[in-house]
N, C-alpha and C positions, 0 to 999 in steps of 0.2 A: 502594407505582411502588416501583420503585430510586432513585437518585441521579440524571442524566443524567451523558452523558459532556458537559466541560467541554475546549474547544480548550486546551494547553497541559499537558492530563491524560498522562501512558503512558500507551501502552492496549496488551495483547499483544491476537495473534490468533492461536485455539484453531482447528484441526477442528470441524468439528462430523460426518466422515466419522470420524475418529478421536480420541476427546476425550481429551485427556491430555497432546496433540500439539499441534506452538507453530511458529507462527511461529518457523522460528530464521536469527538473520545468521552468516556464517564469519565469522572473525576478520579470516584471512590472504586477498592482493587475489584474482585473479582469476593476475594475472602479467605479465610484460614477450610471452610467447606467446597475447593476449584482446585485440583492437582498442580493449578498450578494460581498462589494468592497474588504471585507484582504483576498479574496479566490485568486490562481492564480496558472493557466492553466497544461493542462499534455499532453505532446504527445511525436514523437519518430521522437530520433535526434542519430547524433554518438556521440553529446555529455553528459556525462550521468549527472546524475548529485544524491549523496550519500544519503541517509540516518541512519538515526538510529535506528538501533531497540530497541526498548525497548518490555517487555516481557510482557504477563498478565495471562496473565495459560500455565502453560507445563506438557505434562501426563508424568508416566513413569520416575515421582521428590522423587526417593528413594536413597541416599539421589540427594537433592536438587542440580542443575547445572547450569551452565548460561548455557549450551550453546537453542542453534535451535533444535528443533524434525518435528515433521510428528504432525501435529495434534496442536500445537505450536499455541495462542490467542496472537498480536502482538499491537506492534501502528509501525509505523512510520514517527520520525520528521528529517527535512527539519531541519541542521541546523543556515546556512545561513538566513534564512528565518519565520528562526523563527512558526514552523506552520507543522502540517500534514495531513496525509494524510486519507484523510473524502471524506464520501462517500453520499452526499446527495438525496432525488427523489421524484417523484411526482406520486402519486396512481391515482388520478384525471384525469388520461388519461386512453385509448381505451386496452393498454398496458404501466403497473408500465417504467416510465424511471428512469434513474438513472445519475447523473450528478458527473462525480469521478475530484476533486484538491484536491487540499492543502490547508487549513485554516487559517490563522493565529487568535493567540490565545492576542489578546492584551493583555497586564499589566493595572493595573490598579490598584499603592494604596492602592484607599480607597474601593478594593476587596479587601479583602483580599481571595478568593478561587483566584480569577485570577492568581495570579502567583505559585501552583501548575500546575502539568503537563496533562493536558483533559485528564478531565472519562469521557468522551462522548460517547456511542456507537458508530457513527458516524465514528473515525475513528478507529475500533476496526476489520483484517484480526485476519483470520484461512488460519494457513501454511500449506498445503499439500501438499507430495510429489505426483508426477508422476505415480509416479507405484503403492504404498499403502498410497492412502489422506490422514488419519492420526493413522499413525500407530506407532504413537511413536521414532522413527529413528533418527537421532542427522544430520542434514541435514549439509553437507558440501558444500565449494564453489565451484558450477562446475554444483553442481544441479538444476536435473527442478524442478522446485514448480511453479506451484497455487497460485497464493493465493483471498481469497473466502472468503465478505465481513460481518462482523456478521450479522448487525440488515436484512441486504434484501437480505445474502443467495446469489448473486448474485459476480460470478467471478472476477478480473477485466478484464476485456479485451480492444484490441487496437482493434478503428473504427476508417475505413478510405472512407473519403470521396473525389468528387472535391475539395475539397477546402480546402485537410491537414487533420487533421489524429487529433485520444483527445477519452482517456477513457473517456474507460461509465462500468459500472457492469453488465451484460451481460447471461444471465441463457442453453444458447449454451452447449451446451457437455465439461463439464467439457479440456477432449481434449485436443479441443484449445485454452485454454486460459494458455498456459503451456509459462513458466518464465523460466529466471539462472539464477542467485542467483552470484555475479559478489566483486574483490573487485576492 
């Protein structure tokens, strides 16, 4: 049995469809032409971007532990960019859409709540194991998982077009949204 992934660990998400390719966060932000200029694009790359696991809720915590389990609700934080993995959507189209990106939470000394971690619902994700989604089983390094956005209930998924690759939310069969947690 592999070692468990623990709260506070830095993880990398590897694609199971394109092995050797990882969730990667761009260093440049979207800029002033985008509605939220402090956001960073996500794509698939041979260069991984590590994300730190922050636990919000974990099933089967008698006694409480700091290991990641199937069904845990987490936030993923990019230390270098000081940004959370977030998803925001629009319901004003024929089909609801969702944009997944890293959102920087600017610190403002005049607004004390900005000095604390984000509590916005757009930053919460549920970790599901591929074979038994919310079993409460411990998640070990190398296990295949899916990430489900808590407010939209859509899975983090890779979209490949002739313009490149990006991440969004998908309501496709969960089996198509699997990735692997690696060190």
